[in-house]
PAKE-441924 format. One record per residue (C-alpha): residue in three letters; chain; residue number from 1; x, y, z. Coordinates in nm, 4 decimals. Layout:
<atoms>
lumfi / vomi / vofi / c1 / c2 / c3
ALA / A / NUM / X / Y / Z;
...
</atoms>
This chain:
<atoms>
lumfi / vomi / vofi / c1 / c2 / c3
UNK / A / 1 / 8.8226 / 6.1858 / 6.1030;
UNK / A / 2 / 8.8946 / 5.8171 / 6.0349;
UNK / A / 3 / 9.2395 / 5.7349 / 6.1683;
UNK / A / 4 / 9.4279 / 5.4093 / 6.1107;
UNK / A / 5 / 9.7055 / 5.3178 / 6.3559;
UNK / A / 6 / 9.9462 / 5.0568 / 6.2139;
UNK / A / 7 / 10.1608 / 4.8592 / 6.4587;
UNK / A / 8 / 10.3671 / 4.5443 / 6.4141;
UNK / A / 9 / 10.2619 / 4.4290 / 6.7617;
UNK / A / 10 / 9.9844 / 4.5327 / 6.9958;
UNK / A / 11 / 9.8052 / 4.3913 / 7.2988;
UNK / A / 12 / 9.8534 / 4.1530 / 7.4738;
UNK / A / 13 / 10.2189 / 4.2492 / 7.4194;
UNK / A / 14 / 10.3220 / 4.4866 / 7.6982;
UNK / A / 15 / 10.5376 / 4.7858 / 7.6063;
UNK / A / 16 / 10.5476 / 5.1617 / 7.6248;
UNK / A / 17 / 10.4526 / 5.1864 / 7.2574;
UNK / A / 18 / 10.1493 / 4.9624 / 7.3102;
UNK / A / 19 / 10.0369 / 5.1704 / 7.6075;
UNK / A / 20 / 10.0863 / 5.4916 / 7.4099;
UNK / A / 21 / 9.8821 / 5.3681 / 7.1124;
UNK / A / 22 / 9.5985 / 5.2453 / 7.3348;
UNK / A / 23 / 9.5849 / 5.5683 / 7.5349;
UNK / A / 24 / 9.6000 / 5.7896 / 7.2265;
UNK / A / 25 / 9.3242 / 5.5855 / 7.0611;
UNK / A / 26 / 9.1047 / 5.6235 / 7.3690;
UNK / A / 27 / 9.1366 / 6.0017 / 7.3819;
UNK / A / 28 / 9.0998 / 6.0495 / 7.0064;
UNK / A / 29 / 8.7784 / 5.8471 / 7.0208;
UNK / A / 30 / 8.6528 / 6.0557 / 7.3123;
UNK / A / 31 / 8.7149 / 6.3598 / 7.0953;
UNK / A / 32 / 8.4808 / 6.2134 / 6.8310;
UNK / A / 33 / 8.7246 / 6.0478 / 6.5886;
UNK / A / 34 / 8.7050 / 5.6911 / 6.4553;
UNK / A / 35 / 9.0298 / 5.5096 / 6.5320;
UNK / A / 36 / 9.1325 / 5.1628 / 6.4093;
UNK / A / 37 / 9.4370 / 4.9568 / 6.5099;
UNK / A / 38 / 9.5855 / 4.7374 / 6.2347;
UNK / A / 39 / 9.8168 / 4.4675 / 6.3699;
UNK / A / 40 / 9.9037 / 4.0971 / 6.3460;
UNK / A / 41 / 9.8316 / 3.7772 / 6.5338;
UNK / A / 42 / 9.6684 / 3.6917 / 6.8658;
UNK / A / 43 / 9.3379 / 3.6509 / 6.6869;
UNK / A / 44 / 9.1928 / 3.4632 / 6.9859;
UNK / A / 45 / 9.2782 / 3.7480 / 7.2222;
UNK / A / 46 / 8.9685 / 3.9203 / 7.3589;
UNK / A / 47 / 9.0245 / 4.2923 / 7.3135;
UNK / A / 48 / 8.8960 / 4.5355 / 7.5730;
UNK / A / 49 / 8.8340 / 4.7952 / 7.3025;
UNK / A / 50 / 8.6664 / 4.8163 / 6.9645;
UNK / A / 51 / 8.8169 / 4.8455 / 6.6162;
UNK / A / 52 / 9.1305 / 4.6351 / 6.6658;
UNK / A / 53 / 9.1842 / 4.4724 / 6.3268;
UNK / A / 54 / 9.4051 / 4.1640 / 6.3497;
UNK / A / 55 / 9.5470 / 3.9950 / 6.0424;
UNK / A / 56 / 9.6904 / 3.6415 / 6.0724;
UNK / A / 57 / 10.0501 / 3.6336 / 6.1908;
UNK / A / 58 / 10.3370 / 3.3871 / 6.1884;
UNK / A / 59 / 10.5025 / 3.3401 / 6.5301;
UNK / A / 60 / 10.8613 / 3.4585 / 6.5467;
UNK / A / 61 / 11.0594 / 3.3919 / 6.8637;
UNK / A / 62 / 11.3044 / 3.6528 / 6.9916;
UNK / A / 63 / 11.5056 / 3.4339 / 7.2333;
UNK / A / 64 / 11.7135 / 3.7004 / 7.4038;
UNK / A / 65 / 11.4010 / 3.9085 / 7.4694;
UNK / A / 66 / 11.2119 / 3.6017 / 7.5944;
UNK / A / 67 / 10.9074 / 3.6806 / 7.3880;
UNK / A / 68 / 10.7451 / 3.5824 / 7.0627;
UNK / A / 69 / 10.5636 / 3.8083 / 6.8231;
UNK / A / 70 / 10.3432 / 3.7336 / 6.5262;
UNK / A / 71 / 10.4147 / 3.9079 / 6.1991;
UNK / A / 72 / 10.3240 / 3.8846 / 5.8327;
UNK / A / 73 / 10.4216 / 4.0533 / 5.5085;
UNK / A / 74 / 10.0633 / 4.1477 / 5.4289;
UNK / A / 75 / 9.7365 / 4.2349 / 5.5974;
UNK / A / 76 / 9.4201 / 4.0385 / 5.5308;
UNK / A / 77 / 9.2049 / 4.1421 / 5.2364;
UNK / A / 78 / 8.9368 / 4.2831 / 5.4648;
UNK / A / 79 / 9.1978 / 4.4841 / 5.6595;
UNK / A / 80 / 9.3321 / 4.6247 / 5.3327;
UNK / A / 81 / 8.9851 / 4.7349 / 5.2251;
UNK / A / 82 / 8.9307 / 4.9039 / 5.5600;
UNK / A / 83 / 9.2687 / 5.0777 / 5.5395;
UNK / A / 84 / 9.1633 / 5.2268 / 5.2075;
UNK / A / 85 / 8.8798 / 5.4118 / 5.3844;
UNK / A / 86 / 9.1042 / 5.5978 / 5.6305;
UNK / A / 87 / 9.1539 / 5.9750 / 5.6190;
UNK / A / 88 / 9.5037 / 5.9382 / 5.7617;
UNK / A / 89 / 9.7250 / 5.6442 / 5.8581;
UNK / A / 90 / 9.9683 / 5.6637 / 6.1490;
UNK / A / 91 / 10.2590 / 5.4168 / 6.1466;
UNK / A / 92 / 10.4240 / 5.3246 / 6.4778;
UNK / A / 93 / 10.6891 / 5.0799 / 6.3505;
UNK / A / 94 / 10.8885 / 5.1808 / 6.0416;
UNK / A / 95 / 11.0020 / 4.8539 / 5.8884;
UNK / A / 96 / 10.7097 / 4.6124 / 5.8468;
UNK / A / 97 / 10.4092 / 4.8368 / 5.9112;
UNK / A / 98 / 10.5901 / 5.1242 / 5.7412;
UNK / A / 99 / 10.6356 / 4.9341 / 5.4172;
UNK / A / 100 / 10.2791 / 4.8021 / 5.4263;
UNK / A / 101 / 10.1469 / 5.1561 / 5.4720;
UNK / A / 102 / 10.3360 / 5.2624 / 5.1624;
UNK / A / 103 / 10.2020 / 4.9647 / 4.9689;
UNK / A / 104 / 9.8380 / 5.0115 / 5.0684;
UNK / A / 105 / 9.8018 / 5.3875 / 5.1104;
UNK / A / 106 / 10.0475 / 5.5926 / 4.9054;
UNK / A / 107 / 9.8977 / 5.5221 / 4.5630;
UNK / A / 108 / 9.5507 / 5.5997 / 4.6985;
UNK / A / 109 / 9.6514 / 5.9409 / 4.8262;
UNK / A / 110 / 9.5996 / 5.8542 / 5.1931;
UNK / A / 111 / 9.8393 / 6.0620 / 5.4064;
UNK / A / 112 / 10.0919 / 5.8613 / 5.6080;
UNK / A / 113 / 10.2309 / 5.9823 / 5.9416;
UNK / A / 114 / 10.5180 / 5.8033 / 6.1176;
UNK / A / 115 / 10.6301 / 5.8363 / 6.4805;
UNK / A / 116 / 10.9775 / 5.7084 / 6.5672;
UNK / A / 117 / 10.9345 / 5.5598 / 6.9154;
UNK / A / 118 / 11.2543 / 5.3562 / 6.9459;
UNK / A / 119 / 11.6316 / 5.4018 / 6.9488;
UNK / A / 120 / 11.6816 / 5.1332 / 6.6863;
UNK / A / 121 / 12.0525 / 5.2130 / 6.6716;
UNK / A / 122 / 12.0993 / 5.1209 / 7.0386;
UNK / A / 123 / 11.8451 / 4.8401 / 7.0636;
UNK / A / 124 / 12.0154 / 4.6454 / 6.7862;
UNK / A / 125 / 12.3271 / 4.6269 / 7.0045;
UNK / A / 126 / 12.1312 / 4.5148 / 7.3077;
UNK / A / 127 / 11.9555 / 4.2304 / 7.1280;
UNK / A / 128 / 12.1896 / 4.1529 / 6.8378;
UNK / A / 129 / 12.5353 / 4.2110 / 6.9885;
UNK / A / 130 / 12.7085 / 3.9882 / 6.7335;
UNK / A / 131 / 12.6267 / 4.2330 / 6.4536;
UNK / A / 132 / 12.9074 / 4.4906 / 6.4079;
UNK / A / 133 / 12.7962 / 4.8427 / 6.4966;
UNK / A / 134 / 12.8681 / 4.9790 / 6.1515;
UNK / A / 135 / 12.6208 / 4.7378 / 5.9887;
UNK / A / 136 / 12.3301 / 4.8534 / 6.2046;
UNK / A / 137 / 12.4182 / 5.2188 / 6.1519;
UNK / A / 138 / 12.4720 / 5.1724 / 5.7790;
UNK / A / 139 / 12.1337 / 5.0057 / 5.7412;
UNK / A / 140 / 11.9532 / 5.2795 / 5.9346;
UNK / A / 141 / 12.1277 / 5.5563 / 5.7394;
UNK / A / 142 / 12.0175 / 5.3886 / 5.4172;
UNK / A / 143 / 11.6634 / 5.3009 / 5.5227;
UNK / A / 144 / 11.5348 / 5.5814 / 5.7432;
UNK / A / 145 / 11.5956 / 5.8834 / 5.5117;
UNK / A / 146 / 11.4349 / 5.7053 / 5.2142;
UNK / A / 147 / 11.1388 / 5.5862 / 5.4175;
UNK / A / 148 / 11.0810 / 5.9293 / 5.5718;
UNK / A / 149 / 11.0927 / 6.0946 / 5.2266;
UNK / A / 150 / 10.8269 / 5.8496 / 5.1071;
UNK / A / 151 / 10.5688 / 5.9476 / 5.3683;
UNK / A / 152 / 10.3888 / 6.2713 / 5.4478;
UNK / A / 153 / 10.4911 / 6.3567 / 5.8039;
UNK / A / 154 / 10.7622 / 6.2440 / 6.0460;
UNK / A / 155 / 10.6969 / 6.2819 / 6.4186;
UNK / A / 156 / 10.9573 / 6.2661 / 6.6960;
UNK / A / 157 / 10.8348 / 6.2410 / 7.0561;
UNK / A / 158 / 11.1230 / 6.4581 / 7.1773;
UNK / A / 159 / 11.3780 / 6.7081 / 7.0519;
UNK / A / 160 / 11.6534 / 6.4579 / 7.1267;
UNK / A / 161 / 11.4913 / 6.1987 / 6.9022;
UNK / A / 162 / 11.4566 / 6.4588 / 6.6286;
UNK / A / 163 / 11.8302 / 6.5254 / 6.6455;
UNK / A / 164 / 11.9057 / 6.1522 / 6.6269;
UNK / A / 165 / 11.6921 / 6.1186 / 6.3124;
UNK / A / 166 / 11.8766 / 6.4121 / 6.1571;
UNK / A / 167 / 12.2101 / 6.2422 / 6.2364;
UNK / A / 168 / 12.0811 / 5.9335 / 6.0552;
UNK / A / 169 / 12.0360 / 6.1502 / 5.7461;
UNK / A / 170 / 11.6624 / 6.2185 / 5.7660;
UNK / A / 171 / 11.6166 / 6.5512 / 5.5867;
UNK / A / 172 / 11.2359 / 6.5532 / 5.5851;
UNK / A / 173 / 11.0523 / 6.7987 / 5.8067;
UNK / A / 174 / 11.0237 / 6.6509 / 6.1565;
UNK / A / 175 / 10.7473 / 6.7570 / 6.3947;
UNK / A / 176 / 10.8051 / 6.7188 / 6.7699;
UNK / A / 177 / 10.4875 / 6.5903 / 6.9378;
UNK / A / 178 / 10.5375 / 6.4485 / 7.2902;
UNK / A / 179 / 10.3756 / 6.1226 / 7.3842;
UNK / A / 180 / 10.0948 / 6.1871 / 7.6285;
UNK / A / 181 / 10.0209 / 6.0486 / 7.9740;
UNK / A / 182 / 9.6833 / 6.0083 / 8.1427;
UNK / A / 183 / 9.7488 / 6.2228 / 8.4480;
UNK / A / 184 / 9.3978 / 6.1625 / 8.5799;
UNK / A / 185 / 9.5094 / 5.8089 / 8.6694;
UNK / A / 186 / 9.7861 / 5.9464 / 8.8890;
UNK / A / 187 / 9.5712 / 6.1153 / 9.1482;
UNK / A / 188 / 9.7916 / 6.1991 / 9.4450;
UNK / A / 189 / 9.4894 / 6.1413 / 9.6687;
UNK / A / 190 / 9.5128 / 5.7693 / 9.5882;
UNK / A / 191 / 9.6221 / 5.5425 / 9.8689;
UNK / A / 192 / 9.9837 / 5.4285 / 9.8128;
UNK / A / 193 / 10.0701 / 5.0671 / 9.8806;
UNK / A / 194 / 10.1906 / 4.9957 / 10.2307;
UNK / A / 195 / 10.5709 / 5.0017 / 10.2401;
UNK / A / 196 / 10.5714 / 4.7273 / 10.5018;
UNK / A / 197 / 10.4434 / 4.4820 / 10.2377;
UNK / A / 198 / 10.7897 / 4.5065 / 10.0809;
UNK / A / 199 / 10.9826 / 4.5026 / 10.4053;
UNK / A / 200 / 11.0273 / 4.8800 / 10.4090;
UNK / A / 201 / 10.9733 / 5.1033 / 10.7130;
UNK / A / 202 / 10.8230 / 5.4564 / 10.7207;
UNK / A / 203 / 11.1690 / 5.6067 / 10.7769;
UNK / A / 204 / 11.3163 / 5.4440 / 10.4646;
UNK / A / 205 / 11.3798 / 5.6473 / 10.1509;
UNK / A / 206 / 11.2535 / 5.4386 / 9.8598;
UNK / A / 207 / 11.4082 / 5.4729 / 9.5153;
UNK / A / 208 / 11.2107 / 5.3049 / 9.2395;
UNK / A / 209 / 11.2671 / 5.1967 / 8.8812;
UNK / A / 210 / 10.9711 / 5.1075 / 8.6607;
UNK / A / 211 / 11.0158 / 4.9479 / 8.3224;
UNK / A / 212 / 11.1362 / 4.6530 / 8.1245;
UNK / A / 213 / 11.4177 / 4.4513 / 8.2786;
UNK / A / 214 / 11.6186 / 4.4256 / 7.9590;
UNK / A / 215 / 11.9877 / 4.4645 / 7.8749;
UNK / A / 216 / 11.9257 / 4.8010 / 7.7110;
UNK / A / 217 / 11.8096 / 4.9534 / 8.0418;
UNK / A / 218 / 12.1563 / 4.9602 / 8.2036;
UNK / A / 219 / 12.0261 / 4.8131 / 8.5295;
UNK / A / 220 / 12.3594 / 4.6669 / 8.6538;
UNK / A / 221 / 12.4872 / 5.0263 / 8.6556;
UNK / A / 222 / 12.1863 / 5.1277 / 8.8660;
UNK / A / 223 / 12.2477 / 4.8450 / 9.1146;
UNK / A / 224 / 12.6146 / 4.9363 / 9.1493;
UNK / A / 225 / 12.5252 / 5.2977 / 9.2274;
UNK / A / 226 / 12.2558 / 5.1966 / 9.4739;
UNK / A / 227 / 12.4942 / 4.9492 / 9.6392;
UNK / A / 228 / 12.7329 / 5.2350 / 9.7162;
UNK / A / 229 / 12.4517 / 5.4420 / 9.8688;
UNK / A / 230 / 12.3069 / 5.1506 / 10.0665;
UNK / A / 231 / 12.6475 / 5.0731 / 10.2135;
UNK / A / 232 / 12.6667 / 5.4220 / 10.3632;
UNK / A / 233 / 12.2994 / 5.4775 / 10.4531;
UNK / A / 234 / 12.0935 / 5.2091 / 10.6201;
UNK / A / 235 / 11.7582 / 5.3648 / 10.5250;
UNK / A / 236 / 11.8135 / 5.3430 / 10.1469;
UNK / A / 237 / 11.5780 / 5.1058 / 9.9647;
UNK / A / 238 / 11.5266 / 5.0183 / 9.5970;
UNK / A / 239 / 11.2034 / 4.8869 / 9.4423;
UNK / A / 240 / 11.2324 / 4.7466 / 9.0891;
UNK / A / 241 / 10.8957 / 4.7254 / 8.9150;
UNK / A / 242 / 10.8694 / 4.5288 / 8.5928;
UNK / A / 243 / 10.9610 / 4.2095 / 8.4131;
UNK / A / 244 / 11.2093 / 4.1114 / 8.1470;
UNK / A / 245 / 11.4859 / 3.8737 / 8.0385;
UNK / A / 246 / 11.7411 / 4.0185 / 8.2817;
UNK / A / 247 / 11.5371 / 3.9635 / 8.5973;
UNK / A / 248 / 11.7129 / 3.6468 / 8.7154;
UNK / A / 249 / 12.0561 / 3.7949 / 8.6462;
UNK / A / 250 / 11.9648 / 4.1059 / 8.8424;
UNK / A / 251 / 11.8298 / 3.9027 / 9.1342;
UNK / A / 252 / 12.1559 / 3.7030 / 9.1423;
UNK / A / 253 / 12.3532 / 4.0253 / 9.1373;
UNK / A / 254 / 12.1516 / 4.1631 / 9.4299;
UNK / A / 255 / 12.2182 / 3.8421 / 9.6245;
UNK / A / 256 / 12.5919 / 3.8521 / 9.5569;
UNK / A / 257 / 12.6059 / 4.2184 / 9.6586;
UNK / A / 258 / 12.4328 / 4.1381 / 9.9870;
UNK / A / 259 / 12.1438 / 4.3735 / 9.9084;
UNK / A / 260 / 11.8555 / 4.1269 / 9.9321;
UNK / A / 261 / 11.7158 / 4.3087 / 10.2374;
UNK / A / 262 / 11.7240 / 4.6456 / 10.0607;
UNK / A / 263 / 11.6211 / 4.5665 / 9.7025;
UNK / A / 264 / 11.2814 / 4.4239 / 9.6114;
UNK / A / 265 / 11.1444 / 4.3057 / 9.2761;
UNK / A / 266 / 10.7708 / 4.3199 / 9.2083;
UNK / A / 267 / 10.7615 / 4.1441 / 8.8724;
UNK / A / 268 / 10.4991 / 4.2455 / 8.6166;
UNK / A / 269 / 10.2175 / 4.4521 / 8.7676;
UNK / A / 270 / 9.8759 / 4.5565 / 8.6325;
UNK / A / 271 / 9.9131 / 4.8965 / 8.4702;
UNK / A / 272 / 9.6298 / 5.0434 / 8.6767;
UNK / A / 273 / 9.8292 / 4.9699 / 8.9940;
UNK / A / 274 / 10.1316 / 5.1702 / 8.8815;
UNK / A / 275 / 10.0207 / 5.4944 / 9.0547;
UNK / A / 276 / 9.9981 / 5.3108 / 9.3885;
UNK / A / 277 / 10.3575 / 5.1926 / 9.3511;
UNK / A / 278 / 10.4821 / 5.5357 / 9.2461;
UNK / A / 279 / 10.3082 / 5.7114 / 9.5344;
UNK / A / 280 / 10.4772 / 5.4714 / 9.7763;
UNK / A / 281 / 10.8249 / 5.5792 / 9.6572;
UNK / A / 282 / 11.0332 / 5.8922 / 9.7154;
UNK / A / 283 / 11.2555 / 5.9098 / 9.4048;
UNK / A / 284 / 11.2442 / 5.7631 / 9.0536;
UNK / A / 285 / 11.5775 / 5.6358 / 8.9155;
UNK / A / 286 / 11.6818 / 5.5176 / 8.5715;
UNK / A / 287 / 12.0217 / 5.4570 / 8.4147;
UNK / A / 288 / 11.8844 / 5.3910 / 8.0651;
UNK / A / 289 / 12.0266 / 5.5851 / 7.7720;
UNK / A / 290 / 11.8024 / 5.4215 / 7.5103;
UNK / A / 291 / 11.4812 / 5.6126 / 7.5794;
UNK / A / 292 / 11.2960 / 5.8199 / 7.3217;
UNK / A / 293 / 11.0281 / 5.9754 / 7.5412;
UNK / A / 294 / 10.9997 / 5.7743 / 7.8635;
UNK / A / 295 / 10.6394 / 5.7664 / 7.9782;
UNK / A / 296 / 10.7320 / 5.6093 / 8.3119;
UNK / A / 297 / 10.9491 / 5.9127 / 8.3886;
UNK / A / 298 / 10.6558 / 6.1460 / 8.3197;
UNK / A / 299 / 10.4200 / 5.9282 / 8.5251;
UNK / A / 300 / 10.6689 / 5.9349 / 8.8115;
UNK / A / 301 / 10.6923 / 6.3141 / 8.7914;
UNK / A / 302 / 10.3134 / 6.3385 / 8.7936;
UNK / A / 303 / 10.3154 / 6.1331 / 9.1143;
UNK / A / 304 / 10.5561 / 6.3839 / 9.2658;
UNK / A / 305 / 10.8813 / 6.1904 / 9.2326;
UNK / A / 306 / 11.2075 / 6.3707 / 9.1544;
UNK / A / 307 / 11.3916 / 6.1822 / 8.8786;
UNK / A / 308 / 11.7579 / 6.0822 / 8.8676;
UNK / A / 309 / 11.8798 / 5.9859 / 8.5218;
UNK / A / 310 / 12.1681 / 5.9970 / 8.2782;
UNK / A / 311 / 12.1892 / 6.2917 / 8.0392;
UNK / A / 312 / 12.0704 / 6.1432 / 7.7089;
UNK / A / 313 / 11.7922 / 6.1928 / 7.4538;
UNK / A / 314 / 11.4512 / 6.1219 / 7.6030;
UNK / A / 315 / 11.5361 / 6.1449 / 7.9716;
UNK / A / 316 / 11.7357 / 6.4625 / 7.9101;
UNK / A / 317 / 11.4407 / 6.6119 / 7.7214;
UNK / A / 318 / 11.2017 / 6.5429 / 8.0083;
UNK / A / 319 / 11.3889 / 6.6087 / 8.3342;
UNK / A / 320 / 11.4894 / 6.9662 / 8.4173;
UNK / A / 321 / 11.8254 / 6.9280 / 8.5908;
UNK / A / 322 / 11.8247 / 7.0791 / 8.9373;
UNK / A / 323 / 11.4510 / 7.1497 / 8.9236;
UNK / A / 324 / 11.2569 / 6.8269 / 8.8728;
UNK / A / 325 / 11.5508 / 6.5964 / 8.9430;
UNK / A / 326 / 11.9126 / 6.5464 / 8.8449;
UNK / A / 327 / 12.0819 / 6.4574 / 8.5166;
UNK / A / 328 / 12.4376 / 6.3256 / 8.5324;
UNK / A / 329 / 12.6985 / 6.1878 / 8.2956;
UNK / A / 330 / 12.7323 / 5.8151 / 8.2386;
UNK / A / 331 / 12.9636 / 5.7935 / 8.5390;
UNK / A / 332 / 12.9029 / 5.5712 / 8.8401;
UNK / A / 333 / 13.0545 / 5.8143 / 9.0905;
UNK / A / 334 / 12.8436 / 6.1072 / 8.9666;
UNK / A / 335 / 12.5266 / 5.8976 / 8.9670;
UNK / A / 336 / 12.5960 / 5.7688 / 9.3185;
UNK / A / 337 / 12.6645 / 6.1213 / 9.4472;
UNK / A / 338 / 12.3316 / 6.2557 / 9.3182;
UNK / A / 339 / 12.1467 / 5.9533 / 9.4529;
UNK / A / 340 / 12.3004 / 6.0229 / 9.7929;
UNK / A / 341 / 12.1977 / 6.3874 / 9.7717;
UNK / A / 342 / 11.8370 / 6.2935 / 9.6987;
UNK / A / 343 / 11.8473 / 6.0579 / 9.9952;
UNK / A / 344 / 11.9760 / 6.3018 / 10.2573;
UNK / A / 345 / 11.8434 / 6.6402 / 10.1394;
UNK / A / 346 / 11.4797 / 6.6184 / 10.2483;
UNK / A / 347 / 11.3903 / 6.9816 / 10.1721;
UNK / A / 348 / 11.5425 / 6.9713 / 9.8237;
UNK / A / 349 / 11.3724 / 6.6424 / 9.7467;
UNK / A / 350 / 11.0327 / 6.7775 / 9.8550;
UNK / A / 351 / 11.0774 / 7.0958 / 9.6501;
UNK / A / 352 / 11.1677 / 6.8903 / 9.3423;
UNK / A / 353 / 10.8583 / 6.6806 / 9.4072;
UNK / A / 354 / 10.6327 / 6.9846 / 9.3698;
UNK / A / 355 / 10.8159 / 7.1065 / 9.0601;
UNK / A / 356 / 10.7923 / 6.7611 / 8.9016;
UNK / A / 357 / 10.4125 / 6.7605 / 8.9372;
UNK / A / 358 / 10.3911 / 7.0985 / 8.7655;
UNK / A / 359 / 10.6280 / 7.0024 / 8.4818;
UNK / A / 360 / 10.4363 / 6.6799 / 8.4134;
UNK / A / 361 / 10.1225 / 6.8741 / 8.3188;
UNK / A / 362 / 10.2636 / 6.9659 / 7.9776;
UNK / A / 363 / 10.2478 / 6.5957 / 7.8852;
UNK / A / 364 / 9.8781 / 6.5499 / 7.9659;
UNK / A / 365 / 9.7207 / 6.3252 / 7.7012;
UNK / A / 366 / 9.4384 / 6.5774 / 7.6483;
UNK / A / 367 / 9.6977 / 6.8313 / 7.5343;
UNK / A / 368 / 9.9212 / 6.6020 / 7.3280;
UNK / A / 369 / 9.6327 / 6.4290 / 7.1478;
UNK / A / 370 / 9.4969 / 6.7692 / 7.0434;
UNK / A / 371 / 9.8395 / 6.8618 / 6.9032;
UNK / A / 372 / 9.8432 / 6.5305 / 6.7161;
UNK / A / 373 / 9.5004 / 6.5958 / 6.5623;
UNK / A / 374 / 9.6215 / 6.9393 / 6.4495;
UNK / A / 375 / 9.9136 / 6.7682 / 6.2734;
UNK / A / 376 / 9.6772 / 6.5159 / 6.1130;
UNK / A / 377 / 9.4610 / 6.7993 / 5.9822;
UNK / A / 378 / 9.7690 / 6.9780 / 5.8473;
UNK / A / 379 / 9.8882 / 6.6733 / 5.6553;
UNK / A / 380 / 9.5397 / 6.5941 / 5.5209;
UNK / A / 381 / 9.4982 / 6.9517 / 5.3975;
UNK / A / 382 / 9.8443 / 6.9522 / 5.2433;
UNK / A / 383 / 9.7685 / 6.6264 / 5.0645;
UNK / A / 384 / 9.4504 / 6.7775 / 4.9203;
UNK / A / 385 / 9.6431 / 7.0800 / 4.7961;
UNK / A / 386 / 9.9028 / 6.8539 / 4.6332;
UNK / A / 387 / 9.6286 / 6.6582 / 4.4569;
UNK / A / 388 / 9.4651 / 6.9803 / 4.3370;
UNK / A / 389 / 9.7989 / 7.1025 / 4.2054;
UNK / A / 390 / 9.8619 / 6.7734 / 4.0279;
UNK / A / 391 / 9.5131 / 6.7744 / 3.8771;
UNK / A / 392 / 9.5645 / 7.1302 / 3.7550;
UNK / A / 393 / 9.8933 / 7.0300 / 3.5895;
UNK / A / 394 / 9.7262 / 6.7349 / 3.4192;
UNK / A / 395 / 9.4428 / 6.9549 / 3.2881;
UNK / A / 396 / 9.6892 / 7.2132 / 3.1561;
UNK / A / 397 / 9.8933 / 6.9397 / 2.9907;
UNK / A / 398 / 9.5905 / 6.8008 / 2.8029;
UNK / A / 399 / 9.4797 / 7.1537 / 2.7114;
UNK / A / 400 / 9.8179 / 7.2070 / 2.5460;
UNK / A / 401 / 9.7830 / 6.8784 / 2.3615;
UNK / A / 402 / 9.4472 / 6.9883 / 2.2215;
UNK / A / 403 / 9.6005 / 7.3112 / 2.1016;
</atoms>
């Protein structure tokens, strides 16, 4: 099968969506499929994979996110021709790539699949806070149902995301297909990094957060909760792995809270080193409520880390409360209490560690990519049946005219 993945941005941009697309492409290719990525800009970037089709892009700066992306309102002529040869096209961003997929593929009968990876309703508030909430919601309620009706299959990575799409008025059939994780990379026989490199001792209990340091991740909440725990327990430590526009603000907050000896920032790390960081920690923590299907949570579970998070779509779909971690309300006291429990209850923490490893297996990329291929085959077959039905109607119509 020839599969076209359409994304507004791709490597070298670092994000969960980029990692997901790259990993899915790799495993689909290993299964014998031809997979192409259609994106914009960074034409001088040397890709570490084949079949990345880059059309020229115009740089657009997103100041609050401290990044620039390159976009365009059309793909190159050669990219368009190649798109026309696909058996199915999978869109990963609904606005630009979504509209281009409709323009290039719908009239040619090429099935279009769309996965909603992002809580656009919440991210608009994080990055465009001056826009009244009703405007963002009104736009999404107008755009998303119409777009989803125009394509052939809508995919949600979690049940929670499916319910959010339904609340936005999407009445198309929505398939839940989890994003996959390469569990072979998280071999618990790997050597974890030495805790002493970060000023931690073997008796410390290390909580870790991995992800973007952006306003949507609710990290000040996490620091406040950890500050309460660290004040009562001297062996509590927090390792924050990642980069983002809020890093300096968070470092200043740590300094003002007097936590500089107990909180460490790693900055951006190579993705292949992530397992070594996870295996060094004892508990994974996140206060984000903007997740769709958080891959870092699954990776942490695969490394044997219980997860503490806020009950919300994405995290709430992944963590089994009381079994693989704890889910609490968006309340600082409740979050702090569960963090304390994970710190002091060694036996419970170790039991959750084993359960987390088992639960993570359902998200193995080998399993999820196979489910995705099954959905591709379904939509391709359905498209063929629709074309046959249409052709039959046309033939019958002309037969009647002849009569």
